[in-house]
VMD Tcl script that draws the C-alpha trace (Angstrom):
set ca {
  {67.24 15.43 115.36}
  {65.84 13.05 117.95}
  {66.30 9.35 118.61}
  {63.42 7.22 119.83}
  {64.45 4.06 121.71}
  {62.18 1.29 122.99}
  {63.09 -2.13 124.34}
  {60.17 -4.51 124.68}
  {59.81 -8.11 125.75}
  {57.35 -10.39 123.99}
  {54.88 -12.45 125.96}
  {55.65 -16.19 126.06}
  {54.42 -17.84 122.87}
  {54.37 -14.58 120.88}
  {56.66 -14.22 117.88}
  {58.51 -11.41 116.17}
  {55.90 -11.61 113.36}
  {53.10 -11.22 115.94}
  {54.90 -8.13 117.21}
  {55.31 -6.57 113.75}
  {51.64 -7.15 112.89}
  {50.52 -5.40 116.10}
  {53.20 -2.68 115.95}
  {52.93 -1.66 112.27}
  {51.04 1.65 111.94}
  {47.84 2.20 109.99}
  {49.21 5.38 108.37}
  {52.39 7.45 108.18}
  {53.54 9.72 110.96}
  {54.56 12.65 108.76}
  {58.00 12.80 110.39}
  {61.26 12.76 108.46}
  {64.26 10.77 109.54}
  {65.33 7.18 109.39}
  {63.65 4.05 110.65}
  {62.21 2.67 112.72}
  {64.78 -0.07 112.84}
  {63.81 -3.26 114.66}
  {66.39 -5.60 116.18}
  {66.06 -8.77 118.17}
  {68.45 -9.52 121.04}
  {71.06 -12.15 120.21}
  {70.71 -13.44 123.78}
  {66.90 -13.49 124.00}
  {64.64 -13.66 120.93}
  {61.74 -12.32 123.00}
  {63.51 -8.96 123.44}
  {62.89 -6.42 120.63}
  {64.67 -3.09 120.22}
  {63.06 -0.32 118.15}
  {65.15 2.71 117.21}
  {64.11 5.63 115.01}
  {65.82 8.87 114.03}
  {63.31 11.71 113.86}
  {64.07 14.91 111.97}
  {61.52 17.60 112.83}
  {62.29 19.74 109.79}
  {58.61 20.68 109.42}
  {58.96 23.28 112.19}
  {56.82 21.30 114.62}
  {58.08 20.88 118.16}
  {58.45 17.42 119.64}
  {55.42 18.08 121.86}
  {53.33 19.09 118.83}
  {54.33 15.94 116.94}
  {53.53 13.71 119.92}
  {50.14 15.38 120.32}
  {49.39 15.04 116.58}
  {50.21 11.32 116.46}
  {48.81 10.54 119.92}
  {45.52 8.99 118.79}
  {47.26 6.76 116.25}
  {49.83 5.71 118.84}
  {47.06 4.83 121.31}
  {45.59 2.40 118.76}
  {48.99 0.77 118.19}
  {49.67 0.50 121.93}
  {46.30 -1.14 122.44}
  {47.17 -3.77 119.81}
  {50.64 -4.23 121.32}
  {49.19 -4.96 124.75}
  {48.30 -8.46 123.50}
  {51.88 -9.12 122.41}
  {54.16 -7.24 124.83}
  {54.96 -8.56 128.30}
  {56.97 -5.50 129.37}
  {58.83 -2.42 128.21}
  {62.34 -2.22 129.68}
  {63.26 1.14 128.19}
  {61.33 3.91 126.49}
  {62.65 7.32 125.67}
  {63.20 10.08 123.17}
  {66.63 11.69 123.16}
  {67.92 14.79 121.41}
  {71.00 14.07 119.30}
  {74.01 15.98 120.64}
  {76.87 14.46 118.62}
  {77.47 11.86 115.97}
  {80.82 10.15 115.43}
  {82.30 7.83 112.80}
  {84.48 5.06 114.26}
  {84.61 3.01 111.05}
  {88.25 3.69 110.12}
  {91.46 4.95 111.72}
  {91.22 8.10 109.55}
  {87.64 8.87 110.60}
  {88.56 8.37 114.26}
  {91.59 10.66 113.93}
  {89.72 13.39 112.02}
  {86.76 13.37 114.41}
  {88.75 13.26 117.64}
  {87.72 16.07 120.01}
  {90.49 18.52 120.98}
  {92.57 17.45 123.98}
  {92.04 13.69 123.45}
  {94.98 11.62 122.19}
}
mol new
graphics top color blue
foreach p $ca { graphics top sphere $p radius 0.5 }
foreach p [lrange $ca 0 end-1] q [lrange $ca 1 end] { graphics top cylinder $p $q radius 0.2 }
display resetview
């Protein structure tokens, strides 16, 4: 499982709806997972966070997936150039652990050995 994270800043005068219209893909990526999830900063409505969980259960490597969707991504990035002022963070991370901090019981049962 991988997590894709991007933080982008909209150009002055551009809206979240402008961003979604430019960002939304023309066709599916063929990747399982969850998302993308879009969020807008509570401190700055021009800052947009995009997070997606990618499950490469098809047997493809990350490099193979990125190569396969490269042309489609180039089209989206070209459209986004009219809307995005800057990208503050961009990365794909491999999931190492996942924890549940929702309740006292889940915290206690998931606590790593040696931590009180």
